[in-house]
N, C-alpha and C positions, 0 to 999 in steps of 0.2 A: 550954149556950148562953153564948157570950161576950157580956157586957153590951153593949158598944158596937158590935159588928159585926153582930149579928143572925144570925150563923151558928149552926146547931145542930150539936153534936158528939155522935155516938152510937157505941157499940161495935157492930160488925157488918160486913156485907159490902156494899160499894157496888154489886155486881152484883145485889143483892136489895134494892132501895130500898124504904124504909118509907113508909107514908102513902097517901093517896088522890089520885086525879086523874092528870093527864098528868105524866110525869117525864122528865127528860133526865139520863142518866148522862154525866158529863163527865170526860175523862181527857186526858193529854198524850202526844203521839206525837213522834217525831223527824222530821227533814227528809230522812232517807236512804231512806225506804221500808222500814225494818226494823221488824218486829213479832215479838218473840220472847222478851221478858223482862218480868218485873214484872206490873203490873195487866192488861196486854193478854192475858196467858195466862188469867186468870180470865174475862175477857170472852169469849175464844174458846171456853172450855169450855161456855159457855152459848149463844152464838150465833155462827154462822159469818159472818154478814153484815158486822159492823164491820171485820173483818180483810180480807175480800174487797173491800169498798168502798174501804178505805184503800189497799190494794195497787194497785187499779185507778186510783185518784186519783193516786197517785205515778207509776205507769207512764205515764199520759196527761198528765203535768204540763205538757208543752209547750203543751197547749191548754186548761188550766184554771187555777184560782187556787191550786193547791198551793204551799205555802211557809210560812215562819215567820209566825205570826199568823193563818193561815187556819183555818177550822173546817168540818168536814163532818158532816152530820146523817144518821144511818142509823136507819131505823125498824126496831125488833126485836120490837115487840109492838103490841097494839091502842092502848095509850096510853103506849108506852115508846120512847124514842129514845136512841141513843148519840151523843155529840158527840166526834169525833176532832179534837182541837185540836193543831196543830203548834206546839209550844212548846219544843222543844229542838233545838239544832244538833248533829248527830252523836250518838254514843252513848257516847263515852268521855271521862273526865276526862283532860285532857292539858295541854300547854303553854298552851293558850288558856283554861284553867280548866274549870269544870264545863259540861256540855251545856245546862243550863237557860238559857232566854232570857226574862227577866221581861217585857220589852216585848212579846214574842210571845204570852206567856200573857195579858197584859193585853188585847192586841188580840183574841185568840181569845175571851176571856171577854166582851168587848163583843158579839161575834157570837152567843155563847151567850145573852146577855141579851136580844138582839133576838128570837131564835127563841123563847125561853121566854116573852117577853111576847106574841108572836103566838099561841103555843099555849096560853097560860094555864098554863104548866108550872112545877113546882118543879125545882130542880137538885140533883143528888146526885153526890158524888165522893169518892175517896180523897184523901189530902193531895197533890194534884197538884203535880208538879214537884219533889217532895221525896224520891223514892225513887232510882231509877237516874239521874235527871236531875241530882241533887246540889244541888237548891235548898234554900233555907231557908224554913220556913213563915212566919217573921216577915216575909218579903218577899212571900209569896204571899197571905197572909190579907188584907192591906189591899186588894189588887187585887180580890179576891172581894167584899169589903165595898163598895168603890167602884163596881164594875161591875154587881153583882147585887143585894145586899141593900138598898143605898140606893135602888134602883129598885123595891123592894117585892117582889123575887123571892125566895121562900124557898129557902135553901140548907142542905143537910145534908151534913156531912163525916163519913165513916166511918173509924173506927180498928179495925183487925182485932184 
């Protein structure tokens, strides 16, 4: 537990969240409709629904809210949801820098917070935006604190 952020850090697998009650597993997706590397593979090994929902959301994006900062909530169990948060532009680090978009993660976490408050849920995640997206945890952690833990929503971050 980091003193001032209220975030709990545990060793473990974010696809097997700990504790009681309703839970939302939150992770970051790209804005290209690609689902094939990193944490999403662990999700897909457990449940087909988040990938199917994400791909459909992207395919039908002309008529929905798909885009940076959007969040999609997919129920995968009785009291378990997966939040697909669009928080990275593209998938490769290139001339424009790393794919992570902090402002999109921030907006997406705001949507996760609203849904968690509605459901009375805790939020569980790997270090979002810091794997393939190339982000820095020192930039992501304050967003989580601001959007979630300051509103009293319990957050657990899993390190494998």
